[in-house]
Backbone as JSON Lines, residues from 0, in Angstrom:
{"i":0,"aa":"M","n":[-10.51,0.12,5.77],"ca":[-9.59,0.33,6.93],"c":[-9.25,1.99,7.24]}
{"i":1,"aa":"K","n":[-9.14,2.69,8.39],"ca":[-8.62,3.87,8.14],"c":[-7.75,4.28,9.24]}
{"i":2,"aa":"N","n":[-6.4,5.1,8.8],"ca":[-5.79,5.54,10.03],"c":[-5.37,6.92,9.83]}
{"i":3,"aa":"Q","n":[-4.92,7.79,10.78],"ca":[-4.81,8.86,10.83],"c":[-3.41,9.44,10.87]}
{"i":4,"aa":"M","n":[-2.48,10.13,9.75],"ca":[-1.32,9.96,9.3],"c":[-0.6,11.27,9.97]}
{"i":5,"aa":"N","n":[-1.01,11.82,10.67],"ca":[-0.34,13.29,11.21],"c":[0.75,12.82,11.57]}
{"i":6,"aa":"D","n":[1.05,11.72,12.21],"ca":[2.43,11.74,13.09],"c":[3.36,11.36,11.7]}
{"i":7,"aa":"I","n":[3.03,9.87,11.13],"ca":[3.84,9.48,9.89],"c":[4.31,10.3,9.05]}
{"i":8,"aa":"W","n":[3.21,11.65,8.91],"ca":[3.55,12.7,7.52],"c":[4.43,13.76,8.22]}
{"i":9,"aa":"A","n":[4.59,13.62,9.2],"ca":[5.26,14.93,9.92],"c":[6.46,15.56,9.33]}
{"i":10,"aa":"P","n":[7.54,14.3,8.93],"ca":[8.63,15.11,8.23],"c":[8.27,15.9,7.39]}
{"i":11,"aa":"I","n":[7.61,15.71,6.07],"ca":[6.67,16.74,5.31],"c":[5.88,17.43,5.91]}
{"i":12,"aa":"K","n":[5.66,17.8,6.84],"ca":[4.74,19.03,7.59],"c":[3.67,18.64,6.89]}
{"i":13,"aa":"A","n":[2.62,17.69,6.68],"ca":[1.33,17.48,6.09],"c":[0.45,16.73,7.07]}
{"i":14,"aa":"N","n":[-0.89,16.72,7.23],"ca":[-1.63,15.77,7.72],"c":[-2.51,15.4,6.85]}
{"i":15,"aa":"G","n":[-2.99,14.3,7.23],"ca":[-4.11,13.42,6.32],"c":[-4.65,11.71,7.11]}
{"i":16,"aa":"V","n":[-5.32,11.1,6.03],"ca":[-5.83,10.29,6.8],"c":[-5.47,8.97,5.22]}
{"i":17,"aa":"N","n":[-5.33,7.88,5.2],"ca":[-5.34,7.04,4.92],"c":[-6.09,5.62,4.72]}
{"i":18,"aa":"Y","n":[-7.16,5.6,3.72],"ca":[-8.53,4.76,3.41],"c":[-7.7,2.87,2.87]}
{"i":19,"aa":"Y","n":[-7.69,2.25,3.23],"ca":[-6.72,1.23,2.68],"c":[-7.95,-0.35,3.4]}
{"i":20,"aa":"M","n":[-7.84,-1.52,2.38],"ca":[-8.24,-2.42,2.65],"c":[-7.21,-3.77,1.86]}
{"i":21,"aa":"F","n":[-7.36,-4.64,2.06],"ca":[-6.25,-5.61,2.1],"c":[-7.44,-7.06,2.07]}
{"i":22,"aa":"A","n":[-7.27,-7.87,1.32],"ca":[-8.02,-9.41,1.17],"c":[-8.11,-9.99,2.41]}
{"i":23,"aa":"K","n":[-9.07,-10.41,2.71],"ca":[-9.44,-11.13,3.99],"c":[-9.22,-12.6,3.88]}
{"i":24,"aa":"P","n":[-9.46,-13.64,5.22],"ca":[-8.98,-14.88,5.08],"c":[-9.51,-15.67,4.21]}
{"i":25,"aa":"R","n":[-9.11,-16.55,3.3],"ca":[-9.42,-17.3,2.36],"c":[-10.81,-18.12,2.66]}
{"i":26,"aa":"T","n":[-10.65,-18.51,3.64],"ca":[-12.33,-19.52,5.24],"c":[-12.5,-19.15,6.34]}
{"i":27,"aa":"W","n":[-13.66,-19.1,6.48],"ca":[-13.75,-18.95,7.84],"c":[-13.17,-19.21,8.82]}
{"i":28,"aa":"F","n":[-12.23,-20.38,8.39],"ca":[-11.78,-21.18,9.48],"c":[-10.2,-20.71,9.87]}
{"i":29,"aa":"E","n":[-9.56,-19.73,9.11],"ca":[-8.35,-19.18,9.12],"c":[-8.37,-18.15,9.41]}
{"i":30,"aa":"R","n":[-7.33,-17.69,10.34],"ca":[-7.13,-16.61,11.17],"c":[-6.37,-15.97,10.64]}
{"i":31,"aa":"Y","n":[-5.98,-15.88,9.43],"ca":[-4.66,-14.55,9.05],"c":[-5.26,-14.27,7.24]}
{"i":32,"aa":"S","n":[-5.1,-12.87,7.26],"ca":[-5.4,-12.43,5.96],"c":[-4.92,-13.0,5.05]}
{"i":33,"aa":"E","n":[-5.89,-13.36,3.96],"ca":[-4.47,-13.41,2.25],"c":[-3.61,-12.93,1.98]}
{"i":34,"aa":"R","n":[-3.65,-11.7,2.71],"ca":[-1.85,-10.39,2.43],"c":[-0.93,-11.13,3.17]}
{"i":35,"aa":"S","n":[-1.0,-12.15,4.43],"ca":[-0.3,-12.8,4.89],"c":[0.16,-14.34,4.77]}
{"i":36,"aa":"N","n":[-0.94,-14.23,3.63],"ca":[-0.3,-15.95,2.73],"c":[0.71,-15.41,1.86]}
{"i":37,"aa":"P","n":[1.69,-16.28,2.85],"ca":[2.65,-15.99,1.08],"c":[2.44,-17.16,-0.15]}
{"i":38,"aa":"I","n":[1.65,-17.73,-0.16],"ca":[1.43,-18.58,-1.42],"c":[-0.31,-18.34,-1.82]}
{"i":39,"aa":"S","n":[-0.3,-17.08,-1.46],"ca":[-1.96,-16.89,-2.23],"c":[-1.5,-15.53,-2.88]}
{"i":40,"aa":"P","n":[-2.11,-15.37,-4.13],"ca":[-1.44,-14.27,-4.93],"c":[-2.14,-12.6,-4.1]}
{"i":41,"aa":"Y","n":[-2.79,-12.67,-3.47],"ca":[-3.1,-11.41,-2.59],"c":[-2.16,-11.12,-1.36]}
{"i":42,"aa":"Y","n":[-0.83,-11.79,-1.41],"ca":[0.22,-11.38,-0.48],"c":[0.9,-10.17,-0.67]}
{"i":43,"aa":"Q","n":[1.01,-9.23,0.02],"ca":[1.27,-8.26,0.28],"c":[0.61,-7.14,-0.51]}
{"i":44,"aa":"A","n":[-0.49,-7.83,-0.72],"ca":[-1.39,-6.52,-1.86],"c":[-2.29,-5.52,-0.88]}
{"i":45,"aa":"W","n":[-2.49,-4.38,-1.39],"ca":[-3.8,-3.55,-1.23],"c":[-3.56,-2.51,-1.68]}
{"i":46,"aa":"V","n":[-5.13,-2.08,-1.44],"ca":[-5.81,-1.17,-2.19],"c":[-5.87,-0.01,-1.44]}
{"i":47,"aa":"G","n":[-5.9,1.86,-1.85],"ca":[-5.88,2.73,-1.13],"c":[-5.97,3.59,-1.55]}
{"i":48,"aa":"G","n":[-6.79,4.72,-0.17],"ca":[-6.3,6.17,-1.02],"c":[-5.93,6.92,-0.01]}
{"i":49,"aa":"Y","n":[-5.12,8.37,-0.29],"ca":[-4.83,8.81,0.89],"c":[-5.44,10.29,0.57]}
{"i":50,"aa":"V","n":[-5.48,11.24,1.64],"ca":[-6.06,12.52,1.71],"c":[-5.13,13.38,2.52]}
{"i":51,"aa":"I","n":[-4.45,14.42,1.6],"ca":[-3.09,15.18,1.97],"c":[-3.32,16.68,2.11]}
{"i":52,"aa":"K","n":[-3.33,16.94,3.23],"ca":[-3.05,18.25,3.62],"c":[-1.6,18.91,4.0]}
{"i":53,"aa":"A","n":[-1.41,20.22,3.23],"ca":[-0.35,20.97,4.15],"c":[-0.51,21.64,5.38]}
{"i":54,"aa":"R","n":[0.38,21.56,6.12],"ca":[0.39,22.41,7.6],"c":[-0.03,23.79,7.41]}
{"i":55,"aa":"D","n":[1.02,23.97,6.05],"ca":[0.77,25.36,5.74],"c":[0.04,25.97,5.19]}
{"i":56,"aa":"G","n":[-1.0,25.1,4.28],"ca":[-2.08,25.2,3.58],"c":[-1.94,25.41,2.08]}
{"i":57,"aa":"S","n":[-0.65,25.03,2.11],"ca":[0.14,25.04,0.53],"c":[-0.91,23.87,-0.56]}
{"i":58,"aa":"L","n":[-0.35,23.86,-1.82],"ca":[-0.49,23.0,-2.58],"c":[0.7,22.7,-3.13]}
{"i":59,"aa":"P","n":[0.79,21.44,-3.5],"ca":[2.21,20.88,-3.78],"c":[2.41,21.47,-5.4]}
{"i":60,"aa":"T","n":[3.4,21.32,-5.8],"ca":[3.3,22.04,-7.45],"c":[4.18,20.52,-7.97]}
{"i":61,"aa":"D","n":[4.41,19.85,-7.11],"ca":[4.69,18.11,-7.69],"c":[4.25,17.31,-7.36]}
{"i":62,"aa":"L","n":[3.05,17.13,-7.8],"ca":[2.1,16.19,-6.94],"c":[2.73,14.68,-7.02]}
{"i":63,"aa":"E","n":[3.44,14.31,-8.02],"ca":[3.52,12.87,-8.33],"c":[4.82,12.62,-7.32]}
{"i":64,"aa":"S","n":[5.84,13.37,-6.79],"ca":[6.83,13.56,-6.07],"c":[5.93,13.01,-4.89]}
{"i":65,"aa":"L","n":[5.38,14.06,-4.41],"ca":[4.68,13.88,-2.64],"c":[3.98,12.96,-2.79]}
{"i":66,"aa":"A","n":[3.06,12.19,-3.53],"ca":[2.85,10.6,-3.68],"c":[3.54,9.41,-3.24]}
{"i":67,"aa":"W","n":[4.59,9.83,-3.63],"ca":[5.92,9.07,-3.63],"c":[6.6,9.17,-1.87]}
{"i":68,"aa":"Q","n":[6.64,10.32,-2.09],"ca":[6.93,10.69,0.14],"c":[6.09,10.08,0.59]}
{"i":69,"aa":"V","n":[4.96,10.35,0.53],"ca":[3.75,9.77,1.6],"c":[3.62,8.14,1.48]}
{"i":70,"aa":"T","n":[3.85,7.75,0.77],"ca":[3.9,6.4,0.58],"c":[4.83,5.74,0.92]}
{"i":71,"aa":"A","n":[6.37,6.47,0.78],"ca":[7.34,5.4,1.56],"c":[7.16,5.81,3.32]}
{"i":72,"aa":"L","n":[7.12,6.94,3.43],"ca":[6.82,7.22,4.76],"c":[5.76,6.46,5.29]}
{"i":73,"aa":"D","n":[4.66,5.88,4.82],"ca":[3.79,5.36,5.54],"c":[3.89,3.7,4.98]}
{"i":74,"aa":"Q","n":[5.31,3.07,4.25],"ca":[5.53,1.89,4.2],"c":[6.61,1.49,5.24]}
{"i":75,"aa":"R","n":[7.26,2.63,6.01],"ca":[8.48,2.17,6.92],"c":[7.84,2.71,7.97]}
{"i":76,"aa":"S","n":[6.66,2.97,8.09],"ca":[5.8,3.17,9.31],"c":[5.26,1.88,9.89]}
{"i":77,"aa":"W","n":[4.03,1.38,8.69],"ca":[3.44,0.09,8.57],"c":[4.83,-1.12,9.29]}
{"i":78,"aa":"L","n":[6.11,-1.1,8.59],"ca":[6.8,-2.06,8.92],"c":[7.66,-2.39,10.47]}
{"i":79,"aa":"S","n":[7.39,-1.3,10.68],"ca":[8.12,-0.66,12.0],"c":[7.07,-1.27,12.74]}
{"i":80,"aa":"A","n":[5.57,-0.48,12.84],"ca":[4.73,-0.88,13.74],"c":[4.29,-2.44,13.59]}
{"i":81,"aa":"M","n":[5.26,-3.49,12.6],"ca":[4.48,-4.99,12.85],"c":[5.37,-5.58,13.5]}
{"i":82,"aa":"G","n":[6.74,-4.52,13.54],"ca":[7.84,-5.63,14.35],"c":[9.1,-5.91,13.18]}
{"i":83,"aa":"D","n":[9.22,-5.07,12.39],"ca":[10.54,-5.2,11.29],"c":[11.32,-4.67,12.07]}
{"i":84,"aa":"P","n":[12.44,-4.64,11.85],"ca":[14.07,-4.46,13.24],"c":[14.79,-3.25,11.88]}
{"i":85,"aa":"S","n":[14.36,-3.0,11.06],"ca":[15.12,-2.58,9.89],"c":[14.16,-2.32,8.47]}
{"i":86,"aa":"P","n":[12.99,-1.41,8.55],"ca":[12.04,-1.21,7.82],"c":[12.67,-0.28,6.59]}
{"i":87,"aa":"I","n":[12.47,-0.64,5.46],"ca":[12.82,-0.23,4.32],"c":[12.11,0.15,3.41]}
{"i":88,"aa":"A","n":[12.23,1.55,2.55],"ca":[11.18,1.37,1.45],"c":[12.0,2.62,0.68]}
{"i":89,"aa":"D","n":[12.53,2.22,-0.58],"ca":[12.98,2.42,-1.43],"c":[12.16,2.66,-2.83]}
{"i":90,"aa":"S","n":[12.09,3.8,-3.12],"ca":[10.86,3.84,-4.33],"c":[11.93,4.12,-5.64]}
{"i":91,"aa":"S","n":[11.57,3.48,-6.63],"ca":[12.26,4.28,-8.24],"c":[11.58,5.12,-8.68]}
{"i":92,"aa":"A","n":[11.65,5.94,-9.89],"ca":[11.2,6.97,-10.67],"c":[9.82,6.2,-10.75]}
{"i":93,"aa":"A","n":[8.84,7.05,-10.94],"ca":[7.34,6.88,-11.32],"c":[7.49,7.21,-12.93]}
{"i":94,"aa":"T","n":[6.5,6.49,-13.55],"ca":[6.76,6.64,-14.93],"c":[4.91,6.27,-15.39]}
{"i":95,"aa":"R","n":[4.51,7.38,-16.41],"ca":[3.04,7.27,-17.25],"c":[2.82,6.25,-17.5]}
{"i":96,"aa":"V","n":[1.82,5.46,-17.16],"ca":[1.78,4.43,-18.08],"c":[0.15,4.25,-18.56]}
{"i":97,"aa":"G","n":[-0.31,5.51,-19.17],"ca":[-1.68,5.41,-19.39],"c":[-2.85,5.98,-18.72]}
{"i":98,"aa":"S","n":[-3.92,6.28,-18.74],"ca":[-4.96,6.8,-18.26],"c":[-5.96,5.97,-17.38]}
{"i":99,"aa":"I","n":[-6.73,6.83,-15.97],"ca":[-7.33,5.89,-15.44],"c":[-8.47,7.45,-15.18]}
{"i":100,"aa":"T","n":[-9.79,6.62,-15.38],"ca":[-11.02,7.49,-14.3],"c":[-11.78,6.73,-12.78]}
{"i":101,"aa":"I","n":[-11.26,7.79,-12.27],"ca":[-11.85,7.44,-10.86],"c":[-12.8,8.72,-10.18]}
{"i":102,"aa":"D","n":[-14.02,8.59,-10.03],"ca":[-14.84,9.14,-9.7],"c":[-14.99,10.52,-10.58]}
{"i":103,"aa":"G","n":[-15.26,10.16,-11.7],"ca":[-15.27,11.56,-12.59],"c":[-14.35,12.25,-13.07]}
{"i":104,"aa":"H","n":[-13.16,12.11,-12.47],"ca":[-11.72,12.27,-13.1],"c":[-10.48,11.52,-13.82]}
{"i":105,"aa":"S","n":[-10.62,12.4,-14.98],"ca":[-9.75,11.45,-15.88],"c":[-8.4,11.57,-15.92]}
{"i":106,"aa":"L","n":[-7.17,10.85,-15.38],"ca":[-6.28,11.08,-14.54],"c":[-5.1,10.41,-15.48]}
{"i":107,"aa":"P","n":[-4.07,10.88,-15.04],"ca":[-2.71,10.03,-15.7],"c":[-2.74,8.74,-14.23]}
{"i":108,"aa":"L","n":[-2.07,7.64,-15.19],"ca":[-1.94,6.4,-14.23],"c":[-0.41,6.29,-13.91]}
{"i":109,"aa":"W","n":[0.45,6.45,-12.95],"ca":[1.47,6.3,-12.82],"c":[2.08,4.44,-12.38]}
{"i":110,"aa":"H","n":[2.79,4.21,-12.3],"ca":[3.72,2.9,-12.19],"c":[5.09,3.48,-11.56]}
{"i":111,"aa":"G","n":[5.44,2.64,-10.56],"ca":[6.08,2.26,-10.16],"c":[6.74,1.25,-9.6]}
{"i":112,"aa":"T","n":[7.85,1.29,-8.53],"ca":[8.21,0.02,-7.72],"c":[9.21,0.53,-6.65]}
{"i":113,"aa":"M","n":[9.34,-0.44,-5.71],"ca":[9.69,-0.13,-4.53],"c":[10.16,-0.93,-3.83]}
{"i":114,"aa":"R","n":[11.57,-0.93,-3.72],"ca":[12.23,-2.04,-2.77],"c":[12.08,-2.31,-1.28]}
{"i":115,"aa":"S","n":[11.46,-2.77,-0.43],"ca":[10.84,-2.93,0.42],"c":[11.07,-4.58,1.27]}
{"i":116,"aa":"H","n":[10.6,-4.52,2.48],"ca":[10.14,-5.55,3.31],"c":[8.88,-6.43,3.25]}
{"i":117,"aa":"S","n":[8.34,-7.69,3.56],"ca":[7.21,-7.99,3.87],"c":[7.0,-7.67,5.28]}
{"i":118,"aa":"D","n":[5.84,-7.91,5.69],"ca":[5.36,-7.64,6.95],"c":[5.15,-9.28,7.88]}
{"i":119,"aa":"L","n":[5.54,-10.17,6.92],"ca":[5.76,-11.59,7.83],"c":[5.98,-11.44,8.67]}
{"i":120,"aa":"S","n":[5.79,-12.35,9.38],"ca":[6.92,-12.35,11.27],"c":[5.83,-13.82,11.77]}
{"i":121,"aa":"A","n":[7.23,-14.55,12.2],"ca":[7.32,-15.65,12.85],"c":[6.76,-15.41,14.31]}
{"i":122,"aa":"H","n":[6.7,-14.11,14.66],"ca":[6.67,-13.94,16.08],"c":[5.63,-12.56,15.99]}
{"i":123,"aa":"P","n":[4.48,-12.79,15.37],"ca":[4.29,-11.06,15.49],"c":[3.69,-10.4,16.77]}
{"i":124,"aa":"T","n":[3.72,-9.49,17.23],"ca":[3.14,-8.61,18.46],"c":[2.47,-7.4,17.77]}
{"i":125,"aa":"G","n":[1.24,-6.61,18.29],"ca":[1.19,-5.71,18.35],"c":[-0.16,-6.0,18.23]}
{"i":126,"aa":"P","n":[-0.83,-4.71,17.8],"ca":[-2.32,-4.83,17.98],"c":[-2.47,-5.14,15.85]}
{"i":127,"aa":"L","n":[-1.91,-4.42,15.19],"ca":[-1.98,-4.64,13.5],"c":[-1.63,-6.06,13.18]}
{"i":128,"aa":"A","n":[-0.21,-6.52,14.0],"ca":[0.04,-8.26,13.65],"c":[-1.63,-8.97,14.34]}
{"i":129,"aa":"T","n":[-1.66,-8.39,15.18],"ca":[-2.91,-9.79,15.7],"c":[-4.24,-9.03,14.89]}
{"i":130,"aa":"L","n":[-4.21,-8.11,14.31],"ca":[-5.48,-7.76,13.33],"c":[-5.3,-8.84,11.91]}
{"i":131,"aa":"I","n":[-4.41,-8.32,11.69],"ca":[-4.09,-9.22,10.26],"c":[-3.94,-10.93,10.28]}
{"i":132,"aa":"G","n":[-3.27,-11.21,11.15],"ca":[-3.2,-12.78,11.67],"c":[-1.64,-12.95,10.87]}
{"i":133,"aa":"M","n":[-1.48,-14.19,11.06],"ca":[0.16,-14.44,10.34],"c":[-0.34,-16.26,10.46]}
{"i":134,"aa":"P","n":[0.22,-16.78,9.38],"ca":[0.22,-17.9,8.93],"c":[1.17,-18.94,9.96]}
{"i":135,"aa":"P","n":[1.4,-19.77,10.56],"ca":[2.55,-20.54,11.18],"c":[3.62,-20.83,10.3]}
{"i":136,"aa":"K","n":[4.83,-20.73,10.93],"ca":[6.1,-20.8,9.92],"c":[6.26,-22.37,8.83]}
{"i":137,"aa":"S","n":[5.04,-23.19,9.95],"ca":[5.13,-24.34,9.14],"c":[4.4,-24.35,7.73]}
{"i":138,"aa":"L","n":[3.51,-23.7,7.5],"ca":[3.19,-23.44,6.44],"c":[3.49,-22.44,4.97]}
{"i":139,"aa":"W","n":[4.99,-21.52,5.57],"ca":[5.56,-21.16,4.89],"c":[6.13,-21.99,3.9]}
{"i":140,"aa":"P","n":[6.15,-21.51,2.2],"ca":[7.24,-22.13,1.39],"c":[8.34,-21.72,1.72]}
{"i":141,"aa":"P","n":[9.48,-23.01,1.18],"ca":[11.05,-22.4,1.39],"c":[11.68,-21.07,0.71]}
{"i":142,"aa":"G","n":[12.37,-21.17,2.05],"ca":[13.09,-19.77,1.3],"c":[13.24,-18.24,1.36]}
{"i":143,"aa":"I","n":[11.93,-18.19,2.34],"ca":[11.24,-17.22,2.91],"c":[11.45,-17.0,4.75]}
{"i":144,"aa":"D","n":[11.83,-15.74,4.85],"ca":[11.65,-15.32,6.49],"c":[11.05,-14.18,6.82]}
{"i":145,"aa":"S","n":[11.07,-13.7,8.13],"ca":[10.14,-13.32,8.72],"c":[11.07,-11.79,8.02]}
{"i":146,"aa":"F","n":[10.12,-10.93,7.44],"ca":[10.89,-9.7,6.54],"c":[11.31,-9.17,6.26]}
{"i":147,"aa":"H","n":[11.25,-10.63,4.35],"ca":[12.23,-10.6,3.69],"c":[11.8,-9.75,2.85]}
{"i":148,"aa":"D","n":[12.93,-9.7,1.66],"ca":[12.83,-8.24,1.04],"c":[11.32,-8.62,0.1]}
{"i":149,"aa":"V","n":[11.29,-7.7,-0.72],"ca":[9.79,-8.05,-1.58],"c":[10.31,-6.68,-2.34]}
{"i":150,"aa":"S","n":[9.86,-6.71,-3.65],"ca":[9.83,-5.54,-4.35],"c":[8.17,-5.23,-4.62]}
{"i":151,"aa":"L","n":[7.95,-4.2,-4.44],"ca":[6.62,-3.72,-4.62],"c":[6.19,-3.09,-5.49]}
{"i":152,"aa":"D","n":[5.24,-3.71,-6.21],"ca":[4.95,-3.11,-7.7],"c":[3.45,-2.43,-7.7]}
{"i":153,"aa":"G","n":[3.2,-0.73,-7.77],"ca":[2.66,-0.23,-7.44],"c":[2.2,1.18,-8.55]}
{"i":154,"aa":"Y","n":[0.77,1.15,-8.68],"ca":[0.0,2.05,-9.45],"c":[-0.69,2.96,-8.68]}
{"i":155,"aa":"F","n":[-0.15,4.07,-9.33],"ca":[-1.35,5.53,-8.44],"c":[-1.73,6.21,-9.26]}
{"i":156,"aa":"A","n":[-2.79,7.21,-8.66],"ca":[-3.43,8.3,-9.69],"c":[-3.42,9.68,-8.56]}
{"i":157,"aa":"C","n":[-3.37,10.59,-8.9],"ca":[-3.45,11.73,-8.37],"c":[-3.91,13.09,-8.43]}
{"i":158,"aa":"W","n":[-4.71,13.65,-7.49],"ca":[-5.41,14.94,-7.92],"c":[-5.6,16.16,-7.07]}
{"i":159,"aa":"I","n":[-5.94,17.18,-7.54],"ca":[-5.86,18.35,-6.26],"c":[-7.29,18.49,-6.1]}
{"i":160,"aa":"D","n":[-7.57,18.92,-4.81],"ca":[-8.53,19.55,-4.69],"c":[-8.75,20.8,-4.15]}
{"i":161,"aa":"S","n":[-8.79,22.08,-4.8],"ca":[-8.07,23.38,-4.66],"c":[-9.17,23.68,-3.7]}
{"i":162,"aa":"Q","n":[-10.54,23.85,-3.8],"ca":[-11.44,23.94,-2.72],"c":[-11.25,23.53,-1.73]}
{"i":163,"aa":"R","n":[-10.72,22.39,-1.38],"ca":[-11.16,21.95,0.13],"c":[-9.04,21.97,0.71]}
{"i":164,"aa":"K","n":[-8.61,22.26,-0.4],"ca":[-6.7,22.73,-0.56],"c":[-6.15,21.15,0.48]}
{"i":165,"aa":"V","n":[-7.04,20.06,-0.31],"ca":[-6.16,18.93,-0.42],"c":[-5.94,18.46,-1.49]}
{"i":166,"aa":"S","n":[-4.71,17.35,-1.38],"ca":[-4.34,16.44,-2.64],"c":[-4.94,15.29,-2.2]}
{"i":167,"aa":"V","n":[-5.17,14.4,-3.51],"ca":[-5.66,13.16,-3.46],"c":[-4.96,11.84,-4.03]}
{"i":168,"aa":"V","n":[-4.27,10.74,-3.12],"ca":[-3.67,9.61,-3.84],"c":[-4.44,8.45,-3.74]}
{"i":169,"aa":"V","n":[-4.84,7.88,-5.18],"ca":[-5.22,6.55,-5.03],"c":[-4.16,5.49,-5.52]}
{"i":170,"aa":"Y","n":[-4.24,4.7,-4.63],"ca":[-3.17,3.54,-4.76],"c":[-3.17,2.12,-5.09]}
{"i":171,"aa":"A","n":[-2.57,1.65,-5.75],"ca":[-2.73,-0.45,-5.46],"c":[-1.61,-0.72,-5.44]}
{"i":172,"aa":"V","n":[-0.97,-1.96,-4.83],"ca":[0.21,-2.32,-4.81],"c":[0.23,-4.01,-4.44]}
{"i":173,"aa":"D","n":[1.2,-4.7,-5.3],"ca":[1.11,-6.2,-5.13],"c":[2.75,-6.21,-5.07]}
{"i":174,"aa":"A","n":[3.12,-7.36,-4.74],"ca":[4.39,-7.79,-4.57],"c":[5.01,-8.93,-4.7]}
{"i":175,"aa":"G","n":[6.37,-8.88,-5.31],"ca":[7.17,-10.1,-5.52],"c":[8.16,-10.45,-4.81]}
{"i":176,"aa":"Y","n":[8.79,-11.99,-4.66],"ca":[10.08,-11.85,-3.96],"c":[10.83,-12.7,-4.65]}
{"i":177,"aa":"A","n":[11.78,-13.45,-4.34],"ca":[12.8,-14.43,-4.82],"c":[12.21,-15.27,-4.97]}
{"i":178,"aa":"A","n":[11.71,-15.97,-3.93],"ca":[11.4,-17.57,-3.82],"c":[10.03,-17.85,-4.17]}
{"i":179,"aa":"Q","n":[9.42,-16.73,-4.71],"ca":[8.22,-17.12,-5.24],"c":[7.98,-17.82,-6.2]}
{"i":180,"aa":"T","n":[7.24,-18.68,-6.82],"ca":[7.65,-19.36,-8.15],"c":[6.43,-18.34,-9.16]}
{"i":181,"aa":"E","n":[7.35,-18.35,-10.48],"ca":[6.37,-18.05,-11.67],"c":[5.05,-18.1,-11.7]}
{"i":182,"aa":"E","n":[4.22,-19.14,-11.43],"ca":[3.02,-19.27,-11.4],"c":[1.85,-18.05,-10.35]}
{"i":183,"aa":"L","n":[2.8,-18.26,-9.19],"ca":[1.81,-17.05,-8.15],"c":[2.48,-16.04,-8.43]}
{"i":184,"aa":"R","n":[3.18,-15.28,-8.85],"ca":[3.53,-14.12,-9.32],"c":[2.4,-12.89,-9.44]}
{"i":185,"aa":"N","n":[2.13,-12.29,-8.08],"ca":[0.76,-11.33,-7.98],"c":[0.44,-10.19,-9.39]}
{"i":186,"aa":"R","n":[1.15,-9.77,-9.99],"ca":[0.7,-8.98,-10.71],"c":[0.46,-9.65,-11.85]}
{"i":187,"aa":"S","n":[0.75,-10.89,-12.45],"ca":[-0.11,-11.63,-13.52],"c":[-1.66,-11.88,-13.05]}
{"i":188,"aa":"L","n":[-1.6,-12.37,-11.95],"ca":[-2.82,-12.86,-11.6],"c":[-3.62,-11.59,-10.78]}
{"i":189,"aa":"I","n":[-3.32,-10.94,-10.62],"ca":[-4.83,-9.6,-9.8],"c":[-4.67,-8.23,-10.32]}
{"i":190,"aa":"N","n":[-3.6,-8.2,-11.16],"ca":[-3.0,-6.66,-11.64],"c":[-4.65,-5.95,-12.43]}
{"i":191,"aa":"D","n":[-5.4,-6.68,-12.77],"ca":[-6.99,-6.32,-13.65],"c":[-7.57,-5.82,-12.48]}
{"i":192,"aa":"E","n":[-7.83,-6.57,-11.3],"ca":[-8.31,-6.69,-10.38],"c":[-8.04,-5.38,-9.25]}
{"i":193,"aa":"L","n":[-6.8,-5.48,-9.31],"ca":[-6.46,-3.83,-8.54],"c":[-6.74,-2.8,-9.48]}
{"i":194,"aa":"L","n":[-6.45,-2.6,-10.25],"ca":[-6.45,-1.29,-11.36],"c":[-8.3,-1.19,-11.31]}
{"i":195,"aa":"R","n":[-9.5,-2.53,-10.95],"ca":[-10.67,-1.98,-10.39],"c":[-11.31,-1.83,-9.88]}
{"i":196,"aa":"L","n":[-10.77,-2.04,-8.38],"ca":[-10.99,-1.1,-7.47],"c":[-10.85,0.11,-7.04]}
{"i":197,"aa":"M","n":[-9.17,0.26,-7.5],"ca":[-8.87,1.57,-7.97],"c":[-10.22,2.87,-8.77]}
{"i":198,"aa":"K","n":[-10.6,2.26,-9.71],"ca":[-11.52,2.87,-10.74],"c":[-13.03,2.72,-9.62]}
{"i":199,"aa":"S","n":[-13.06,2.36,-8.92],"ca":[-13.91,2.03,-7.94],"c":[-14.22,3.6,-6.81]}
{"i":200,"aa":"A","n":[-13.03,3.67,-6.49],"ca":[-13.04,4.85,-5.27],"c":[-14.17,6.23,-5.38]}
{"i":201,"aa":"K","n":[-14.36,6.58,-4.44],"ca":[-15.14,7.87,-4.09],"c":[-14.67,8.71,-3.71]}
{"i":202,"aa":"F","n":[-15.13,9.94,-4.11],"ca":[-14.53,11.23,-3.15],"c":[-15.52,11.84,-2.32]}
{"i":203,"aa":"E","n":[-15.86,11.85,-1.06],"ca":[-17.04,12.16,-0.22],"c":[-16.54,12.75,0.71]}
{"i":204,"aa":"A","n":[-17.3,13.83,0.81],"ca":[-16.69,14.89,1.99],"c":[-17.7,13.84,3.39]}
{"i":205,"aa":"V","n":[-16.59,13.65,4.58],"ca":[-16.82,13.37,5.86],"c":[-17.12,14.47,6.62]}
{"i":206,"aa":"H","n":[-18.0,14.17,7.29],"ca":[-18.99,15.43,8.39],"c":[-18.61,14.71,9.92]}
């Protein structure tokens, strides 16, 4: 999927695009993505890439900080569009956890966590919620409610393309929540898959 981010990133005077994907429905008969399924390892998990351009044409001096800024603005905007009455996206400091190669770039791999909400809703409205779909509340596990608290666990890698005067951030996110059983915690099941998807990203000019 592709979203134009100019309005969302207006507070930091940046324009750009977000390219992202998440899990499809588990079967042809289900009408909701596994992203919305609280008993799926793919619940609240997604992978994507930002292309960011400062409106004044400048390049960032602290790219890792910019990556967190655009992520937090994106998350709050997404939750608001999904109907969350009190969207939050409070991140910890990112730490370097190794290296990753993406489209020929050998890059530092960063890891961080963010206190946020799920976009799960018992009464979904709007085009995003309709697109993703929601399981009926009767299928939700005990102990969770609409827009419940989650801890987002994210990886990202970033670089600057000085020729095009853009910054690129490739990211992967999964989530944990208090009522989740240990055997269903996402990061233990799909962490390697998310990193493989990050490595598969390609940076190509769009005409």
